DOVEX-41653 format. One record per residue: x negated, y, z negated of N, C-alpha, C in turn. Coordinates in steps of 0.1 Angstrom, whole numbers, plus 5000, padded with zeros to 4 digits. Each point is the difference from the previous one (the first is absolute). Last residue first. Layout:
<loros>
XYZXYZXYZ...
</loros>
This chain:
<loros>
281115327313500850034988501349935000496650005035499849904990500750044987500350275040500249875005499849894988499150474994501549975000500249865004495650155001500549984986501549975000497950105042499649874994500549974986500950425020500749905007499649864995497750384984501450004995500849885006495750085017499949944987501449994994499550225041499749865002500049934986500550465000501249945004499849855003496350274987500949984989501349935004495849915032500550124993501049964989495749795035501249984992500450134992497650005049499750014986501249974991500350005049499049904995499850004985502750335023500749874999499149894994498150425007501050014990500849874998497050045036499249994987501050004989501750085043499649864998499449984987500950445011501349935000499749854997496350295008500650024986501349924999496149835033501250095000500650024986496549665007499550155000501250094999499649474980500250085012499650144998498149534977500750134997500150085013500049465002499150114997500750134997502749564989499550075012498950094996503549714974498849945005499650065013502950284964500249885009498649955004500650244951500050035014500249885009502149974952498750025006500250065014502649794954500250125009498750055005502149524977498850085003500550115010502449644961500050075012498750085002502049534972499150125000500250065014504149714979498749995007499250134999503349924960500250015014498649985007500449964953501549995003500250005015495549874967500550075012501549975002496949814967500750124996500750075011497449605005501249974992500750124995495850035025501149955008501349984992495350184992501250054994501349965007495349885012500050014986501250054993499449925049499349894993500150014985501850345028500749875003499449894992497950424997501350004993500849875003495950065023499749994985501449994993500150085046499649864997499849984985500950445016501249915001499749864996496550305003500750034988501349915000497349985038499349944989500850024987501650215040500149855001499449934988499650475004501349964996500249855001496150205017499949994985501449964995499449855050499950124992499749984985500849705041498750024995499850124991504150035030499249885000498650034995503150365004500549904991499149884999498150495011500849905007500349884991499050444973499349915010501049925008501050314963500050065013499349915011503149884955498650005004499950055014503449844956499950105010498550045004503449594975498750065002499950095011503849764964499850065013498650065000503249654966498750065004500150055014503049824952500050035014498750075004501349874955500449895008500150025015498650274957501150045009500649885008496449934967501050084994501250035009496249765015500749924991501250084993497050235028500949915008500849914991496850284980501150085006501049915008496049814983500950044988501250085006496649895030500949884997500950034988496950345014501049975011500949894996496550114970501050105001501149985010496449694997500949994988501050115001496549975033501149905002501050014988496250325021500649984987501349925002495450005031501450034999500649974986494850145020500849904994501550054999499550125035499049904995499150074990503650245014500549875006499149894997501450494976498849925004500649865005503350314992498850095000498849935005505049884993498849924996498750084998505250144993498950035009498849924996505749974993498749974995498950035011505550114985498950025010498749974994505649894992498750024993498950005011505650115000498849955007498850034991505749964998498950054993498749935005505350145017498949905001498750064994504350245006500049914989499049885001500850395029500949905003500049894989497150374998501350065002501149905002495549875000500450024986501450075000497649945041500749884995500550014986497450355018501349995008500849884995495650064982500950114996501449995007496649705013500549974987501050114995497550075040501249915002500649964987496250274998501150075006501249915002496149804985500550094990501250085005497549745031500849924991500750084989497050215029501349975007500849914991495850104984500850125000501349985007496949655000500550034986500950125000497649875040501349944998500650024986495550145014501150095003501449944998496849694978499550135005501250095003501849544990498650035001499750135007504149704969499750095011498550035000504149664979498650024999499650085013504749934971499450045013498550024997504549744975498650055000499650035014505149994974499149955011498650064998503550064967500749925010499149945010498950324962500449874995500649905011496150454991501349965005500449864995496050455000500549884993501549975005495450245023501450024996500649874994495450035011500350145003501550044996496149634985501550005002500450155002495149765009500750114993501549995004495149664999501150065007500750104991494849815001501250024991501150075008495449895015500749874997501150024990496150365000500349915011500849884995500150474973499349875002500549935012499650534991501049915000499449865003498050494976500049895011501249924999497950534984500849884998499849905011498450534979499649885007500949884996502250494996498749954997499749875008504250245002499050105003498649934999504449715014499450064988498950105005504149935033498949924995499450064987504750025037499350054989498949904996501950115051500349934988499250054989501450055058499550054987500449914989499450015058500649944988499450054988499250105049499950094989500749954987499349805046501350054997500050094988496149765017500450115009501350074996498449624975499050115001500450125007502849624999499950054987499050124999500349755040501250084998500150064986496449705011499950135007501250094998498249624965500950025011499950145006496249674976500950114996500850035013496849574980500850055010500850124995495449694988500950104994500850065012496749564983500550065012501250094996495549794973501450044999500450075013495849664976500550085012501550034998497349954955500449915011500450095012499050164955498849935005500249905011502650494982500049855000498849945006501150484998499349954988500049845000502350245034498650045001499249944989504749934999499449935011498550035001502750244970499749864995499349925011501450435011498950014990499749864995503650045029498850025007498850014991504349964981499549875006498850025008502150384980499549914990499549875006501850325030498850054993499549904990503949905023498950015009498850054994504149984975499449875002498850015010502450404990499549944987499249875003502450205036498750074997499449954987503049655027500250134993498750074998500649555019501150075006500250144994495849585011500850084990501150095007496749555006500950085010501050084991495349635000500850104993500750085010496849524992500850085009500950094993495149674996501250054993500750105009496749565012500350155002501250034992498449555001498950084996500250155002502549625030499750004985498750084998503750035039498549994999499750014985504550055019499549865002498549984999502550434998500249924988499549865001500050345036498849984992500249924987503750095029498949945009498849984992503750234981500149865000499049935008499950474999499849954986500149845001500350375035499349875001499749934987502850395034499949974986499449854999499750395042500249874994500050014985499250345037501250004992500349884992496950145038499850094990501150004989499949755042498649984996499650104989504449965023499749874994498549994995502650485001499949895009499449884993501150454982498649975004499949885009503750284976499949985015498649985004501650034954499350125006499949995015501749654969500850124997499450135006497949494980500650075012500750134995495749704975501450035003500450085012495250034969500949895005501350055004494550154988501350055001500949895008495449914969500550025013501550054999495149824970501250085001500450025014496849684965500250035014501450075001495949894960501450035004500150045014496549704965500250075012501550035002496249744970500950104996500350105011498049504994500350095011501050104995496149604983501150094996500250105011497749464992500050145006501250084995499149534989498850084997499950135006503349615004500350104989498850084996499949675036500249944987500250094989499550105048498850004992500149944987503850045029499049925007498749994993503450294982500449864999498949915007499450475003499949964986500349854999500550205043498649994995499949944986503750125033500049884992498749984993501050355032500550034986500149884991498749965047499050054991500450044986503149805035498849924996499150064990504150215018500349864999498949914994499550495007501249974991500249854998496650145029499750054987501149974990500749905046499049914994499750044985502850295027500649884996499149904993500150495017499049944991500549874994502750245029498850015007498949934992504450054983499849885008498750005008501650374974499349904992499749885008502650385014498650005004499249894992504750124993499849935012498649975004501350274963500049864997499849925012498050494999501349945000499949854997496050254984500950085008501449945000496149864974500249935012501150075009496250054958501150075005500349955014497549814955500049995014501250065005497150054954501450005005499850005015496449834959500450075011501550005003496049924963501549984999500650085011494849764989500850125002501549964999496249674996500150104989500850125002499349605030498650044995500150124991503749805024499349884995498750044993502750335022500749954988499249884993498550185042499850094989500649964987500749745039498649994996499750104989504350015018499849874993498649994995501150385026500550014986499949874993498850005045499150084992500450024986502949785030498849924998499050074992503850255014500349904989498949914997499250335033500550064988500349904989498749865044498850054992500550074987503349845029499249894995498850054992502850325022500749934988499249894994498950445029499449864999500649934988499550495023501249925001499549855001496850344973500549985014501349925000499250274955499349905008500450015015499650284949500750005013499349915009500250044945499149975011500949985013499750204948501150005010499349985013497050014966501149934993501349995009496050225016499649874995501149924994500550455016500149905010499449874996502350364964499049995010500149885009502950194964499149894996498949985010503450365004499849994986498949894996501650075045499450134995499649994986502249645019498750015004499350134996504649924990499149924992498550015005504250205019499350084990499049924992503749725024499750145004499450074988501749545011498750024993499650155001504149845019499949934987498750004993502150165045499650104990499849944986501049745039501250084996499750104989496549745020501149985011501250094997495450174979500749885000501150005010497050374994500549974987500949875000497650355032501249925003500649964987495950255002500950075010501449935001496449834972500750124994501050065010498949485006499250124998500850124995501349545013500250044986499050124997500749685041500850134999500250044986498649515001500150095012500850124996497249724961501049985011500050115011498649884944499349985013501049975011499150184944501049975010499350005014498449904945499950085012501049965010498049914945501250015009499650095012497149944962499949895010501249995009499650314963499250045011499849895010504250124966499049895003499150045012503550304982499849914989498849915002501650305034499450084989499649904989502349825036498750055005499250074989504549884992499149884999498650035006503450345000499749964986499049885000501650155042499250104994499549964986503149725025498650005005499150104992504550014989499449874996498649995005502550375014499650014986499449884995501850005043498850094999499550014986504149775007498849935006498750084999504050214987499749904990498849915005501950335028499250064990499549904990503149855033498750035005499150064990504449934987499449875002498550025006502050424974500449925011499249875000501250274954499150025012500649915011500950214946500649955012499150025012499149934944500150105011500649935012499449954941500149945013500050125010498549864944500550105010500049945014498349804958501249955006500650105009495850044976501049984990501349965006495249865023500650124995501149974990497449685026499050074991500750134994502349515016499750135004499150074990502749515018499050054991499650145005503149695022500550124994499050064990499449495012500850095007500450124992495449764987501449965001500850115007494749885009500850074990501549965003496149655013500650135005500850064989496149605015500650064988500550135005499249545029499650144999500850064988498449495024500950084991499450144998499649705045499250034988500950084991501349635040500050134996499050014988500149595022500750085010500050154997498249614974499150095007500750085011502149524983499150104993499450095011502849615009500750114996499250124994498349565012500450065012500750144997498849684967499150115002500250075013502249594986500750124996499150125001498249565009501050055010500650134997495149904982501349944997501050065010494949955015500950094992501349934997495749695007500950085009500850104990495149824984501549975001500750085011494749825001500850114995501549975001496349735017500449974986500950114994498250035045500749884999500649974986497250385009501350015006500949884999495549994983500850104993501450015006496949755024500449934988500950094991498150205037501049905004500549924988496450294993501250085004501249915003495749824993500650044987501350075003497449905037500549874994500850034987497750355020501249975007500649874995495950144982501050094996501349975007496249765013500449964986501250094996497950115040500749885001500649954987497250374999501350045006500849875002495649954987500750064989501550035004497049855033500349894991500950064988498150315030501149925007500549894991496350264986501250085000501249925005495849805003500550004986501350084999497650005041500749874997500649994986497450375011501250015007500849874998495750024982500950094993501450015007496649755021500449944988501050084992497950185038501049905004500649934988498250484989499449885007501249915004500150564994500349874994499349895008499050455009500950024989500449874993497250105040499449964987500850024988500950065049499650124992499349964987501749665028499050075008499550124992503649754982498749924999498950085007504350185002499550014986498749934999502249975041499550134998499450024986502349605012498850015007499350134998504349954982499049914993498650015007503650225021499550074988499049924992502049815039499250115003499550074988503049654994498749955005499150115003504350124988499349944988498649955005503250175032499450114991499249944989500649825051500649974987499450094990499349975050500350124992500649974986498549665034499150125002500350114991502649584999498549975001499150125000504950054999499549914989498549985000502050235036500150084988499549924988500449785041498950105001500050084987503449685006498749944996498950105001504350145013500049964986498649954996500750105045500050124992499949974985500549655031498750055001499850134991504349805005499149924992498650055000504450315007499149915008499049934991505050164984498650044999499149915008504849954995499850135007498550044999502049614978499849985014499850125009500749884949498950085006499849985015503249824964499249915009498950085007502350074950499950065013499249925009500549914953500949945009500150065014498550304961499749865000501249925007499050495016500549944988499649855001498150285032500750114993500649944987496049715016501150075007500650114991494849894993501249915001501150085007495850204991499649875003501249915003499650555008500449904990499749865005497650505009500749885006500449904989498250575012499849874993500849895006498650574999500249895010499649874993501750484979499049894998500449895010500950564991500449885007498949904999501750464972498849915003500549875006501850544990500349875005498749925003501350424963499149955011500649865005501750484967499949865004499049975011499450444966501149935007499749865004497550354973499950035014501049915008498650024951501250085004500050035015496849734973499750145000501250095005500249525000499950044986499650154999500349805043501450014994499850054985496049915024500750125006501450024993497649624988499350124994500750135006501449585017500450024986499450134994498749875043501450055000500550024986495749825005500050145005501450055000499549554989499450094989500050155004501349675032501150034990499550084989496949875033501050085006501150044990496549704986499550145003501150095006501049544992499750074987499650155003500549715037501350044994499850084987496249825020500650105009501350054994498049644979499350124997500550125008501749565007500550064987499350134997501349765046498850044994500350074987503349855030499449884995498650034994502850335022500749964988499449874994498150415030500049865001500649954987501550495015498849934996500249855002502050545012500249865002498749934996502850494987498749935003500349855002502350544994500349865003498749935004502150504974499049925006500449855002503650415003499149944990499049925006504050235020499050104996499149944988503649795026500450054987498950094995499749785042501350055001500450074986495949755006499950145006501450075000499349544987499850104989500050145005500249595027501350064996499850114990496549715014500150125008501350074998498949574980499550124992500150135009500949565017501150064993499650134993497849785045499750024986501250074993500449895045499149904996499750004986504650185023498750044995499249874997504649995015499150045011498650034995503949654979499350134998499150035011502549594996500950104994499450134997497849605019501350005006500950114995495749914981499850065014501350015007499649774959500150144998499950075013501949504996498750075001500250154999503349654976499950085012498750075001502049734963499649915011499850085013499850254956500649874999499549925011497950375010501150044992500949884999494650025012501349955002501050064990495250115002500349985014501449945003498050164958499549865003500549965014499350454968500449975014499449865003501150314956499449875003500549965014499550494974500849925010499249875003500450394960499049905005500949915009500450524978500749895007499049905006500150374957499249955011500849885006500950474966500449875005499149965011501250444970498849914999500449865003502450455022500149914989498749914999501950425027498649974996500049904988503950175026499850034986498649974995501449915045500550134997499650054986499149555012499050105007500550144997502749654985498850004992499050105006504049935024500250074987498850014992499849755040500250145002500250084988499649534997498750075003500250155003504049744992499150004989498750075002503249965036500550084989499050014988498949725037500050145004500550084988500049544993498650055002500050155004504149774995499450034987498650055002502649845036500350144997499350044987497649625029501350024993500250154997496149775020501150035010501350024994496049884976499750135006501150045011499749574977500750104992499850145006497849615017501450015004500750114993495549894989500150085013501550015004499249944948499649935012500150095013498950154947501149985009499549935012498850224947499749905010501249985009498450424968501149935005499549905011498250294954499649945013501249915005499150454964500849885004499549955014497950304955500249995015500849875002499050384956500149875005500350005015499450384969499049965009500049865005503150284970499249894994498849965009504150344999498650045000499149894994504950025010499549984987498650034998502150045042500750084992499649994985497949735033499750145003500850094990500849544999498750034995499650145002504149855017500050004986498750034994500349955046500650124996500150014985498449605018499050115002500650144996502949635000499049984989499050115001503149995034500650054988499149984988498649845042500150145000500650064988500149545005498650044998499950155000504149825013499849974985498650054996501350015046500550114992499849984985498349645027499450135004500650124993501249524996499150054990499550145004502849735028500850054989499050074990499249755043499850144999500650064988501849535013498950065007500050154998502049654964500550095011498850075006499649714962500549925011500550085012496150094961501350045004500449925012496550084952500149955014501450025005498250304959500849895006499649975014498050324969501450045000500849905010495350044968500549935012501550015001496850144964500350105011500549945013499149774957498850025009500250105010503649904971498950044992498650015007504049845022500050154998498950044991500749585033499550034986499950154998502349595037499650134996499450004986502549715046499149994989499550144996503249825035500350124992499050004988500149655035500250135007500250124991499549544982498850045008500250145006503049924958499549915009498950065009503550164963499550065012499549915011501749894955501050075007499650075013497549744964500749925009501150075008497050214969500949914992500849915010496450315013501450055000501049914993495349895001500050154999501450064999499749494984499550085012500150154998501549634970498750064997499550085012504049745003500250114990498850074997500549735048500049984985500150124992499749875050501350044995500149984985496249945032500749884996501450034994497250355012500349935012500749874997498450254964501150075006500449935013496349844977501249974993501250075006495750105017500549865004501349964993498050414988500550015014500549865004498050044958501350065000500650015014495649844996500949904993501550065000496350265018500549895009501049914993499150534991499649874995500649895008498650535015501049924995499549864996497850415020499749954986501049914995499650225044500250114991499749954985499849705037499050105002500150114990503349665001498749954995498950105001504250125018500149994985498749944994500550035047499950134994500050004985500549605026498750055000499850144994504349795005499249934990498650064999503950135030499450084989499149934990503150025045498849925000499150064988504050215010500449864998498849914999498750484987500949955010500549864997498250464969499649885007501149965010497850444968501249945004499649895010497350274958500149945013501449965002496950364965501149925004499849935013496650174956500650045013501149905004497149984960501350074999500650045013495649784996501149914995501350075000496750175037499949994986501149914995497849975051501050064991499649994985497949815041499850145000500950074990500149535009498850034993499750155000503749825024500350014985498750034992499749945048500950124996500150014985497649635018499350135003500850124996502149574996498950024990499250135003503549885030500550024987498950034990498749895044500750134999500650034986497649595010499150124999500850135000502249575005499550034986499250135000502749735035500050144999499350064987500649535011499450055012499950154999503749754972498749955003499650055014504250074974499150115003498749955005505449795001498649994995499150125005505449884989499250075011498650014994504949724988498750034996499350065013505349874978499150045011498650044994503449654974500250135007499150025011498649674958501250035008499950135008496449624979500250145001501250025009498549564992500050064987500350155000499449675038501450034995500050064986496249885031500549894991501450024995497850345026500349885009500549884992498650394977501250035007500449875009495950004977501149984991501450035007496050075025500149864996501249984991498950445011500549935012500249854998498150264966501550035001500549935013495449994993500749914991501550025000497350285026499949865005500749904991499850454987500949985011499949865006497050124965501450014995501049975011495450045011500349874993501450004994498650405021500049895010500449874993499550394973501150015009500149875009496250044973501249974991501350015009495950135019500149854999501249964992499150465003500349955013500249855000498650214960501450035003500449955014495549974987500849914992501550025003496950295021499949865006500949914992499650434983500750005012500049865007497350064962501549994996500850015013495450045005500349874996501549984997498450435009500049925012500449864997499550304964501250025007500149925013496149984973501249944993501350025008495950205016500149865002501249944994500250515015499249924991500349855002500150385038500949934992499249914990499550445039499349914990501149944991500350195052500650024987499449904990
</loros>
């Protein structure tokens, strides 16, 4: 493969830049100037540079915890990188990401990642976005040999292969997964042989030969750009230092380490080749290295002189502001119709798919034959096609991870997660990857809606019946919605899809299957996230009820009215952000508060609402706060046990009578 002189010299420059940067980082870390964890890329320079040299500027990469080399190879600036490692405001992530999360969205770098293999489904999502937008962009996913033993590897590569996505997996096999020899955890000598299982090409190359890497990845990129799908490129390489700075490296034989350093060092080999080919003289190579030494000195100076972020900047970049229409806004003259809760969900999807071509739904069992777990996307694939209603394998990690990658690169996906219980399978994506905007210093946008059916009442047992609103409230950066009426479910779902933040949307199975009906406007309308609704006005006691419990609270209020007790029922609708003012105003008016929530009492959304009221409206309370919740048990199967488990109107009436 013929390569012009300028490109060869630039490849050498980038390899030297990585090595000098990492060696200096090692020094600064030892001096105590760099906090946290540092995983150095030194020794593997040929892989990053060879792979990135095959890409266009607009192409994407996902990286690993050992990501400094990838960012430099893709064109990142060493001064901003160094500043980020120092925790400074001028760093790529404004000091919020550090070594393991360094990123530059403008360069197409979708983040280094502290979770092994997490970039695999995200790269697939970026590739899916490119395919749907028809931009001919390619995503390269860097991953270590250890990541090939994770579930993300199987789910991500399988889905990319099934859909022929333009993604290339560059496996940096440095022979050790953290501190464990790869030979101890895999029967295969070559990881690339696993490609056969997915029906895609796999190739193994010398990862310390930059030209061999460039040739192999260039072929894979060309194949991906032509629409022929993914390739696994395994690069056999070796890290010069331990898994992390401070690693004693007592698991690596000394002879092995010295052999790789002396005989296979990628920079020494490439310099020698450039001189032999007549591409550069020894003096020209020396000049490149001196220029890089000067650059790294300036980078350290920049980092040292840069300011730390102000402490209060901790609070910035959690959410992005989204302009939304006001509640009740409609395009018609005010006419209404009556529909079911289930029909309201379908209508919301339908209208948003029609309104915005970047909206698509991706999940299990949403093909035309089935139409969703409860029929909630029925008829949409026939109307919008398989590109917009994407039926996936049973791969929750690939679904949510893919939607994250697609959202970060210009699409507006809906991750259809089936039952709420199944969200735990994609726990890393929820707990770690949805923090992308914050970790990147506010430079990423994730317009992503995650929908799932929640709640008990159908004898689904402990693995199909959970309510998890409170569980997810402890993850900053995710908005959480749990509506109780057809009007709210449609208006809130439309707002969620239009929002520029991740929104976790729970709809209750009993409301869907029970055929609950309600009136909604004929035309387009939205309900704003973060605004509670007073479903019933009262004066004696405030009941804050969530989802299905709103309907039970209203039924209890009717019965209590007959006894002269006036109950005000407040439906938060959105738990994050929570409309604290509406709740607190009601509590200050009535002086009493009962919270009705289907979750187990410990750690529930009810617990958080009670804490807010106790903290901010204590002087207004006439009686202690009561919580009417499920017991601290898993959801039982038997209808008799399940009925006892779920809070009902009699439980609420009893609690209210106790505080009157």
